GUVEXTI-147341 format. One record per residue (C-alpha): residue number from 0; residue in three letters; x, y, z. Coordinates in steps of 0.2 Angstrom, whole numbers, plus 5000, padded with zeros to 4 digits. Example, Ala and Ser with C-alpha at 12.3 -4.5 7.8 and 13.67 -1.06 7.14 Angstrom:
2
<node n="0" res="ALA" px="5062" py="4978" pz="5039"/>
<node n="1" res="SER" px="5068" py="4995" pz="5036"/>
***
This chain:
120
<node n="0" res="UNK" px="4856" py="4959" pz="4445"/>
<node n="1" res="UNK" px="4850" py="4968" pz="4461"/>
<node n="2" res="UNK" px="4862" py="4974" pz="4475"/>
<node n="3" res="UNK" px="4862" py="4963" pz="4491"/>
<node n="4" res="UNK" px="4852" py="4969" pz="4505"/>
<node n="5" res="UNK" px="4859" py="4973" pz="4522"/>
<node n="6" res="UNK" px="4851" py="4957" pz="4530"/>
<node n="7" res="UNK" px="4860" py="4946" pz="4517"/>
<node n="8" res="UNK" px="4877" py="4954" pz="4520"/>
<node n="9" res="UNK" px="4875" py="4953" pz="4539"/>
<node n="10" res="UNK" px="4874" py="4972" pz="4543"/>
<node n="11" res="UNK" px="4861" py="4978" pz="4555"/>
<node n="12" res="UNK" px="4857" py="4961" pz="4562"/>
<node n="13" res="UNK" px="4861" py="4954" pz="4580"/>
<node n="14" res="UNK" px="4869" py="4938" pz="4574"/>
<node n="15" res="UNK" px="4887" py="4937" pz="4566"/>
<node n="16" res="UNK" px="4889" py="4936" pz="4548"/>
<node n="17" res="UNK" px="4899" py="4919" pz="4549"/>
<node n="18" res="UNK" px="4891" py="4902" pz="4548"/>
<node n="19" res="UNK" px="4886" py="4894" pz="4564"/>
<node n="20" res="UNK" px="4902" py="4888" pz="4574"/>
<node n="21" res="UNK" px="4900" py="4873" pz="4586"/>
<node n="22" res="UNK" px="4902" py="4878" pz="4604"/>
<node n="23" res="UNK" px="4919" py="4873" pz="4611"/>
<node n="24" res="UNK" px="4920" py="4861" pz="4624"/>
<node n="25" res="UNK" px="4932" py="4863" pz="4639"/>
<node n="26" res="UNK" px="4949" py="4853" pz="4637"/>
<node n="27" res="UNK" px="4948" py="4837" pz="4647"/>
<node n="28" res="UNK" px="4964" py="4829" pz="4652"/>
<node n="29" res="UNK" px="4966" py="4810" pz="4654"/>
<node n="30" res="UNK" px="4975" py="4803" pz="4670"/>
<node n="31" res="UNK" px="4991" py="4802" pz="4660"/>
<node n="32" res="UNK" px="4989" py="4820" pz="4654"/>
<node n="33" res="UNK" px="4987" py="4826" pz="4672"/>
<node n="34" res="UNK" px="5003" py="4816" pz="4677"/>
<node n="35" res="UNK" px="5013" py="4823" pz="4663"/>
<node n="36" res="UNK" px="5007" py="4841" pz="4667"/>
<node n="37" res="UNK" px="5012" py="4839" pz="4685"/>
<node n="38" res="UNK" px="5029" py="4832" pz="4681"/>
<node n="39" res="UNK" px="5033" py="4846" pz="4669"/>
<node n="40" res="UNK" px="5027" py="4859" pz="4682"/>
<node n="41" res="UNK" px="5038" py="4851" pz="4695"/>
<node n="42" res="UNK" px="5053" py="4850" pz="4683"/>
<node n="43" res="UNK" px="5051" py="4869" pz="4679"/>
<node n="44" res="UNK" px="5050" py="4873" pz="4697"/>
<node n="45" res="UNK" px="5066" py="4863" pz="4701"/>
<node n="46" res="UNK" px="5075" py="4872" pz="4687"/>
<node n="47" res="UNK" px="5069" py="4889" pz="4693"/>
<node n="48" res="UNK" px="5075" py="4885" pz="4711"/>
<node n="49" res="UNK" px="5092" py="4880" pz="4704"/>
<node n="50" res="UNK" px="5094" py="4896" pz="4694"/>
<node n="51" res="UNK" px="5089" py="4907" pz="4709"/>
<node n="52" res="UNK" px="5101" py="4897" pz="4720"/>
<node n="53" res="UNK" px="5115" py="4898" pz="4708"/>
<node n="54" res="UNK" px="5113" py="4917" pz="4706"/>
<node n="55" res="UNK" px="5111" py="4920" pz="4725"/>
<node n="56" res="UNK" px="5127" py="4910" pz="4729"/>
<node n="57" res="UNK" px="5137" py="4922" pz="4717"/>
<node n="58" res="UNK" px="5129" py="4938" pz="4723"/>
<node n="59" res="UNK" px="5142" py="4942" pz="4736"/>
<node n="60" res="UNK" px="5160" py="4938" pz="4732"/>
<node n="61" res="UNK" px="5172" py="4933" pz="4746"/>
<node n="62" res="UNK" px="5182" py="4947" pz="4753"/>
<node n="63" res="UNK" px="5198" py="4948" pz="4764"/>
<node n="64" res="UNK" px="5215" py="4941" pz="4761"/>
<node n="65" res="UNK" px="5219" py="4926" pz="4750"/>
<node n="66" res="UNK" px="5224" py="4910" pz="4759"/>
<node n="67" res="UNK" px="5243" py="4907" pz="4759"/>
<node n="68" res="UNK" px="5255" py="4893" pz="4759"/>
<node n="69" res="UNK" px="5274" py="4893" pz="4764"/>
<node n="70" res="UNK" px="5285" py="4883" pz="4753"/>
<node n="71" res="UNK" px="5294" py="4869" pz="4762"/>
<node n="72" res="UNK" px="5310" py="4860" pz="4756"/>
<node n="73" res="UNK" px="5307" py="4849" pz="4740"/>
<node n="74" res="UNK" px="5289" py="4857" pz="4737"/>
<node n="75" res="UNK" px="5283" py="4860" pz="4720"/>
<node n="76" res="UNK" px="5269" py="4870" pz="4713"/>
<node n="77" res="UNK" px="5261" py="4853" pz="4709"/>
<node n="78" res="UNK" px="5263" py="4847" pz="4727"/>
<node n="79" res="UNK" px="5255" py="4863" pz="4734"/>
<node n="80" res="UNK" px="5241" py="4863" pz="4722"/>
<node n="81" res="UNK" px="5237" py="4845" pz="4726"/>
<node n="82" res="UNK" px="5238" py="4848" pz="4745"/>
<node n="83" res="UNK" px="5227" py="4863" pz="4745"/>
<node n="84" res="UNK" px="5213" py="4857" pz="4733"/>
<node n="85" res="UNK" px="5215" py="4838" pz="4730"/>
<node n="86" res="UNK" px="5199" py="4837" pz="4721"/>
<node n="87" res="UNK" px="5203" py="4850" pz="4708"/>
<node n="88" res="UNK" px="5213" py="4849" pz="4692"/>
<node n="89" res="UNK" px="5231" py="4852" pz="4697"/>
<node n="90" res="UNK" px="5236" py="4859" pz="4680"/>
<node n="91" res="UNK" px="5223" py="4873" pz="4682"/>
<node n="92" res="UNK" px="5227" py="4876" pz="4700"/>
<node n="93" res="UNK" px="5246" py="4878" pz="4696"/>
<node n="94" res="UNK" px="5242" py="4891" pz="4683"/>
<node n="95" res="UNK" px="5231" py="4900" pz="4695"/>
<node n="96" res="UNK" px="5245" py="4900" pz="4708"/>
<node n="97" res="UNK" px="5257" py="4907" pz="4696"/>
<node n="98" res="UNK" px="5245" py="4920" pz="4690"/>
<node n="99" res="UNK" px="5241" py="4926" pz="4707"/>
<node n="100" res="UNK" px="5259" py="4927" pz="4713"/>
<node n="101" res="UNK" px="5266" py="4934" pz="4696"/>
<node n="102" res="UNK" px="5278" py="4919" pz="4694"/>
<node n="103" res="UNK" px="5287" py="4919" pz="4678"/>
<node n="104" res="UNK" px="5291" py="4901" pz="4678"/>
<node n="105" res="UNK" px="5288" py="4886" pz="4689"/>
<node n="106" res="UNK" px="5303" py="4888" pz="4701"/>
<node n="107" res="UNK" px="5299" py="4891" pz="4719"/>
<node n="108" res="UNK" px="5310" py="4892" pz="4735"/>
<node n="109" res="UNK" px="5309" py="4886" pz="4753"/>
<node n="110" res="UNK" px="5302" py="4899" pz="4764"/>
<node n="111" res="UNK" px="5293" py="4908" pz="4750"/>
<node n="112" res="UNK" px="5275" py="4913" pz="4754"/>
<node n="113" res="UNK" px="5263" py="4910" pz="4740"/>
<node n="114" res="UNK" px="5245" py="4917" pz="4739"/>
<node n="115" res="UNK" px="5232" py="4903" pz="4734"/>
<node n="116" res="UNK" px="5216" py="4906" pz="4725"/>
<node n="117" res="UNK" px="5200" py="4906" pz="4735"/>
<node n="118" res="UNK" px="5190" py="4890" pz="4737"/>
<node n="119" res="UNK" px="5175" py="4888" pz="4726"/>
***
């Protein structure tokens, strides 16, 4: 048995040693494919804008004094929370007011000034 020649191995020739590969045709999208691609690109752009808008709105925290409320006769923390931010959860709001003002319990007195959390 004789050793293979350089031409048989593929060395020293201008052509590749692999078998002939068919030429690749460019990808062609159907109309539906183009629509799907456009919808996906629009959705990605929408998400990117949302992420950038959310981080930009949180970039600079509000400064200055906290808003305050003076306790009136027969007021409760619940009443103040509901009056200050009616759309928020009153339970969470009451706990925030207690934390900001270092209140040990839920008792408040008329004339007492309470600091309130900043609006979101």
